[in-house]
C-alpha positions in Angstrom: 8.5 14.8 16.5 10.7 18.4 16.5 12.5 19.6 13.3 15.6 17.2 13.4 13.1 14.2 13.6 11.2 15.1 10.5 14.6 15.6 8.8 15.5 12.2 9.7 12.5 10.5 8.5 12.8 12.6 5.3 16.3 11.6 4.5 15.6 8.1 5.4 12.1 8.0 3.3 14.5 9.2 0.5 17.4 6.8 0.9 17.3 4.3 3.8 20.6 2.8 2.8 22.4 5.6 3.9 24.9 5.2 6.6 24.5 6.8 10.0 27.6 9.0 9.2 26.0 9.9 5.8 22.7 10.9 7.7 24.5 12.7 10.6 26.6 15.0 7.7 23.7 15.9 5.7 21.8 16.8 9.1 24.9 18.8 10.4 24.9 16.7 13.9 27.5 14.3 15.3 26.7 10.5 14.2 26.0 9.6 18.0 23.4 12.1 18.1 21.8 11.2 14.8 22.0 7.4 15.7 20.2 7.7 19.2 17.7 9.8 17.4 17.1 6.9 15.0 17.0 4.4 17.6 14.5 6.7 19.8 12.3 6.9 16.8 12.2 3.0 16.1 11.5 2.5 19.5 8.5 5.0 19.5 7.0 3.3 16.4 7.4 6.1 14.0 10.2 4.2 12.0 8.7 0.9 11.6 11.1 -0.7 9.3 13.1 -0.4 6.0 12.1 -2.1 2.9 13.3 -2.0 -0.9 10.7 -0.8 -3.5 10.3 -3.5 -6.4 8.8 -3.4 -9.6 5.5 -5.7 -9.6 6.1 -6.7 -13.1 9.8 -7.9 -12.1 7.5 -10.2 -9.9 5.2 -11.4 -12.8 2.5 -9.1 -11.2 1.9 -7.0 -14.2 -1.9 -6.4 -13.8 -3.1 -4.6 -10.8 -6.4 -3.9 -9.1 -8.3 -2.6 -6.5 -11.3 -5.0 -5.4 -14.0 -3.5 -3.3 -15.7 -6.0 -1.1 -19.1 -6.1 1.0 -19.4 -9.0 3.5 -22.3 -10.0 5.3 -23.5 -10.5 7.9 -21.5 -7.5 9.5 -19.8 -8.4 12.6 -16.0 -8.6 14.0 -15.9 -12.2 13.6 -16.7 -12.0 9.9 -14.4 -9.0 9.5 -11.6 -10.2 11.0 -11.3 -13.7 9.8 -12.2 -11.9 6.3 -9.4 -9.6 6.9 -6.9 -12.3 8.4 -7.7 -14.6 5.3 -7.6 -12.3 2.5 -4.0 -10.8 3.8 -2.9 -14.5 3.5 -3.9 -14.8 -0.1 -0.7 -14.5 -2.6 -2.7 -12.2 -5.1 -3.1 -9.4 -2.2 -0.6 -6.8 -1.6 -2.6 -4.9 0.8 -6.0 -5.2 2.7 -7.8 -1.9 3.9 -10.8 -2.2 6.3 -13.2 0.7 5.3 -16.3 2.4 6.9 -19.3 3.2 4.0 -20.6 1.1 1.2 -17.5 -1.0 0.8 -16.3 -3.1 4.1 -12.9 -4.0 2.3 -10.7 -2.8 -0.6 -8.0 -5.2 -1.7 -5.3 -4.2 -3.7 -4.3 -6.9 -6.2 -1.4 -7.9 -8.4 -1.6 -10.9 -10.8 0.4 -11.9 -13.9 -2.4 -10.9 -16.3 -6.1 -10.7 -17.1 -6.7 -14.4 -16.8 -5.2 -14.7 -13.6 -7.6 -11.8 -12.1 -10.2 -13.3 -13.2 -9.7 -16.3 -11.9 -8.9 -14.8 -8.8 -12.1 -13.0 -8.3 -14.1 -16.6 -9.2 -12.0 -19.0 -7.4 -11.1 -17.2 -4.6 -13.8 -14.3 -4.0 -16.9 -15.6 -5.8 -17.1 -18.9 -3.8 -16.7 -17.1 -0.5 -20.1 -17.3 1.6 -19.9 -14.3 3.4 -18.9 -11.8 0.5 -22.3 -10.0 -0.3 -20.5 -8.4 -3.9 -17.5 -6.8 -4.9 -16.1 -4.5 -7.8 -12.8 -4.8 -9.6 -11.1 -1.7 -10.8 -8.0 -1.9 -13.0 -5.0 0.2 -11.9 -3.3 1.7 -15.1 -1.1 3.8 -13.2 0.4 4.4 -9.8 1.8 7.6 -8.6 2.5 7.9 -4.5 4.4 9.9 -2.3 7.8 7.8 -1.2 8.5 10.6 1.5 5.5 12.1 2.8 5.9 14.9 5.4 4.2 15.7 8.5 1.2 17.8 8.5 0.7 20.3 11.2 -1.2 19.2 14.1 -3.8 22.3 13.9 -5.1 23.9 11.0 -4.4 27.9 10.4 -6.5 30.5 11.6 -8.3 32.8 9.0 
């Protein structure tokens, strides 16, 4: 990726709804050049899609938590089955497969604490492969909607 590709990504992360003509104007390149660069970034899998960021509370998901899960026995079959099952649960926003003490981290969003408690009891605690889980409530979330590319090589001292 060169500087132009990096700038395209930065601008699209800031506002993916802008037209190709507007994007090209902001970059100082021809619209045809801009369009071809965006298409190439998409073909290469750098751009994976365009999304609207929605307030979870507007979807009746005012309570969010991170649930750390340990499964046993550890095997590819168990890990893949749990990953597929968890990602299909409507309460689960994201599934992370981890190394270390926990095997999974689930980002969960539900209506209220009663629904979170029911999810933990009815969806997780009854699963035979789950050896244990811990829940951490999310009070606030801050994320970088437009992360920049990091350098490939660390600077030498």
